[in-house]
C-alpha positions as CSV (number, residue, x, y, z in Angstrom):
1,M,94.8,81.7,99.4
2,I,95.5,85.4,98.8
3,D,93.3,86.7,95.8
4,A,92.1,89.8,95.3
5,A,88.8,89.6,97.5
6,Y,90.5,88.8,100.1
7,V,93.2,91.8,99.8
8,Q,89.9,93.9,99.3
9,R,88.5,92.4,102.5
10,M,91.4,93.1,104.5
11,A,91.5,96.8,102.9
12,R,88.2,97.3,104.2
13,Y,89.0,95.7,107.7
14,N,91.9,98.0,107.9
15,R,90.1,101.2,107.0
16,W,87.6,100.5,109.8
17,Q,90.0,99.8,112.2
18,N,91.8,103.0,111.5
19,E,88.7,105.1,111.8
20,S,87.6,103.4,115.1
21,L,91.1,103.8,116.4
22,Y,91.0,108.0,115.2
23,G,87.5,108.3,116.3
24,V,88.8,107.2,120.0
25,A,91.8,109.5,119.3
26,D,89.9,112.4,118.9
27,T,88.1,112.3,122.1
28,L,91.4,112.8,124.1
29,S,92.9,116.0,125.6
30,D,96.3,116.9,124.2
31,A,97.7,116.3,127.8
32,E,96.1,112.5,127.4
33,R,97.9,112.2,123.7
34,K,101.4,113.4,125.2
35,R,100.7,111.2,128.3
36,A,100.0,108.2,125.9
37,G,103.2,109.3,123.4
38,L,105.1,109.1,126.9
39,T,103.9,105.4,127.6
40,A,104.6,104.4,124.5
41,Q,108.2,105.6,123.9
42,F,108.9,104.5,127.7
43,G,106.7,102.0,128.3
44,A,106.8,100.5,131.9
45,A,109.9,102.5,132.9
46,L,107.9,105.6,132.4
47,S,106.7,105.5,136.3
48,F,110.4,105.1,137.4
49,L,111.4,108.0,134.9
50,E,108.4,110.6,135.3
51,P,109.5,112.1,139.0
52,G,112.5,113.5,136.8
53,M,110.4,115.0,134.3
54,L,109.3,118.3,133.7
55,I,105.8,117.5,132.6
56,G,102.5,119.2,133.2
57,T,100.9,122.4,133.2
58,P,103.2,125.6,132.8
59,Q,102.2,126.0,136.7
60,E,102.7,122.6,137.7
61,V,106.4,122.9,136.0
62,I,106.8,126.3,137.7
63,D,106.0,124.8,141.0
64,R,108.5,121.9,140.3
65,I,111.4,124.0,139.3
66,G,110.4,126.0,142.4
67,A,110.7,123.3,144.6
68,Y,114.6,122.8,143.1
69,V,115.3,126.5,143.9
70,S,113.7,126.3,147.5
71,A,116.2,123.4,148.0
72,G,119.0,125.2,146.7
73,A,119.2,125.0,142.8
74,E,120.7,127.5,140.8
75,W,120.7,125.8,137.8
76,I,118.3,123.6,136.0
77,I,119.7,121.6,132.8
78,L,117.2,120.4,130.4
79,A,117.7,117.3,128.4
80,L,115.4,116.9,125.4
81,R,114.7,113.7,124.1
82,A,113.6,112.8,120.4
83,P,110.7,113.1,119.2
84,F,110.6,117.0,120.3
85,D,107.9,118.7,121.7
86,M,108.6,122.1,119.9
87,E,105.0,123.1,121.0
88,G,106.0,122.3,124.7
89,L,109.2,123.9,124.2
90,Q,107.8,126.9,123.0
91,V,105.4,126.8,126.0
92,F,108.2,126.2,128.5
93,I,110.3,129.6,126.8
94,D,107.0,131.8,127.0
95,D,105.5,130.8,130.1
96,V,108.0,128.9,132.6
97,M,110.9,130.7,132.1
98,P,110.1,133.9,132.9
99,A,108.9,132.8,136.5
100,F,112.4,132.3,137.2
101,R,114.2,135.5,135.7
């Protein structure tokens, strides 16, 4: 039977679970958090989609785009998918795009 004591016990348990989860999440780097977000968003399909994604450090993305340029690409079309990583987009604008001007 659900009574006040049960609800309070579950609330304490949920609080403990959240604190545990947040404690572990606090140990992750930004890159690990973003990777976890991609895994949550795409699931098992991530391993198939990742080769076409421009993800990584600015230098890794520069190198990746550079490989396309070396292969003859004159244009790169970016497709953004929600939820948008506005911070990542700004890093792309500030750190990656100047390498190709």
